[in-house]
N, C-alpha and C positions, 0 to 999 in steps of 0.2 A: 477437271483440267484435261484438255486433249493431249494426246501423245505428241512429242516433239518430232518423232519419225513414225510414219504410218505406212505399212505395207498392206494393201487392200486387194485381196483376191488376185494375186499375181500369177499369170500364166506365161510361160516362155517355152517354145519348141524350136529345136534346131533341125535343119534339113541336112542329112548326111547321105549323099548320093540320092537314092530314090526313097529313102526311109526318113520318116519324121521321128525325132527323138525328143520326147517331152523332158524338159529340165525342171520346170516348176509347174505344179498342178493345183493352183489355188492357194497360194501362201498369204496368210494374213497375220499381222502382229503389230504391236506398238512399242515404242521405246520412249521413256520419259527423259526430259532434259536433265543432263548430268548423270545419267545412268550408264553403267558399264555392263554391256550385254555381250555374251559370247554365243556364237552359233556353231553347233557341232553336228557331226554326222559322218558316215562313211563316204568314201569316194563315190561320186555319181549321185549324191543325195540332193544336189542343187545348190550347195553352199556358194560356190564361186559365181554361178549365174546370179544368185541373189545379191552378192557383193557388187557386181557390175550394174545391176539395176538400181540399187540403193545409192551408188556413186554417180548415177546419171551417165554412165559410160556406154550404156545401151538402153534400148527401149523394150518394154514388155509388149507381148502380143495383146494382152488385155490386163486390166487391173490398173491400180494407181499407186504411185509412191509420192507421199507428201512429206516434205521436210521443212520444218519451221514455217508452216503455212503455205509453202510454195508447192504446187502440184506439178510434178515433172511432165505430165502428159500435156499440159497447156503451154509449156515453154518451148521456144524455138531451140535449134541446136546451139545458136550463139548465146542464148540466155542460159541454157544448161551449162555451157562451158564457163561462162562468167560466174555462175553459182558455184560450180566446182572449185574454181580458183579462190573464191572468197569465203566459202563456208565449210569446205571439206578438206581435211588433211588425209592423205593416203599413205599407208605403210604396207609394203609388199614383202613376200618371202625373199625375193631377190632385192639386194640393197639398191641397185640402180644408181650408184654413185658415178660421177664423171671422173675417170682416172687421172686426168691432167690437172684437176683442181684440188686444192687442199680442203680440209674439213670445213673450214670457215666459209669458203666460197660455195661448197656443195650445199650448205645450209642456206646461204644468202640467195642462191639462185631461185629459191622458191619465192622470195620477196620480189625478185625481178619479174618472174612470170606472172605473179598475181596482179600486178599493175594497179594495186589499190592505193599506193602512195603512203601506206601506213607503216613507216619505218620506226621501230622502237628499239634503239640500241640497248637500253636497260633490259628490255624483255628478252632480246637476243641473248644477252649474257646470262640472264636468269635461267633460260632454257638450257644453255650449255652447262651451267653449274649444276642444275637439277639432274642432268644426264651424265655428269662426270666427264665432260669433254673440254673443260676450260684449258687444260694443259696439252690438248691434242689438236687444237684448231689449225695449227700450221702444218699438220701432217697430211700427206696424200693417202688415198685409200690403201695403196700397196704397203703403207707403213703402219696400218691399223689392223688390229685383230678383227675377226668376224663379229664379235660382240660390239666392238667399238664402231665398226661400220654400220651395224644395225642401229646403234644409238644415234649416229649422224643422220641416218634415214629418218629416225623418229623425230629428231630435232627439226629436220627439214619439214616434216608434216605439221609440227606444232608452232613453228615460228610466226606464222601469219595469224595466230589466234583463231583457228577455225572453230566453228560451233560444234562440228562433228569430226571425229577421227575414225576412219574405216581402216582396219588392219586385216590383211589376208595372210594367214599363216606366218606371222612376223617372226616366229622362232623356228621355222621349218629348216633353216640351214645352220642352226646353232646347237652346240652341245648343251648338256643339262645345266651347267653352271651359268653360262651366258644366257640361256633361255630364261632362267629364273630371274636373272638380273634385269633383262629387258622387260619382262612382264611386271616386275615390281616397279620399274620406272614408268611404264605405261599406266599402271594403277596409280602411282603417285601423281603423275601429271593430270590424270582424271580428277583426283581429289583436290589437288592444289590449284589447278587452272580451271576446273569446272566444265571441261569438255565432255560431251556425250561421246561414248566410245562403243563401237560395235566391232567385235573381233571374230573372224572366221578361224576355226582351228579343227584339227582332227585329234588333238591331244587332250585327253580328259584332265590331266593335271593343269595344263594351261587354261582350260575352260573354267576351272574353279577360281581363277583370279577375278572373275567378274561378279557382279551382283546377282545375275540371273542367267540361266542357260536356256537357249532355244534349241530344241532337238529336231533334226531333219532326217528324213528317210524317203527315198524315191520321189523327191519333189514335193513332199508334204511336210508341214510341221506336225510332229507327233508328240505324244506324252512320254515322259522319261521311262515309264515302266515298259514301253514298247521297245526300248533299246537299253537294257539294264546296265551295260558296261559304261554308259555315259551318265548314269544317275549320280548326283552329288553325294558325298559321304555325309 
């Protein structure tokens, strides 16, 4: 069985002034459907660039990203945008909630943007219950703790039933207690809803919430023994 997500020999270089700065230097790996994979590595290893390529937010200089049989390289910008809306849920380090809307509306806005017409009120409530938000839906972001705001952001990512959840440092702005709570909820949603999850993190403890860890350094995928601090216990 082929991988649900495939990264094939990805290269990406940024131009900074007159200097070319390679971010990815031939990254290849696969993720199976329903798998929870974490990508770890130090700053500058290429994790964030990989995130943007896998999410269809930017294009590789060379190489291919294939998700659920769709090759990003063959899609127009409009097709990639449509695919992102319908197949991918994004969770970022910054919560990116709209301050004038309550939690319910911040979650529901993802349904408005997707435009797929698939409104499932029972699923909406199931997600909110799963994330412990049922009693907080009428509160605005300023009335929520950091952990609650990140749970709202996670609910927003899940509410459209995406096939893939991409999370970029989702606990970066949280204390240890809230980080563990959000990670457990992300893991629980992966197990109960069947979504494929790929999470970028610099935190070894967060990385161990996944099924498997992909280690990066200097734009390459490396073996764990090349970066001992990241090796699983």
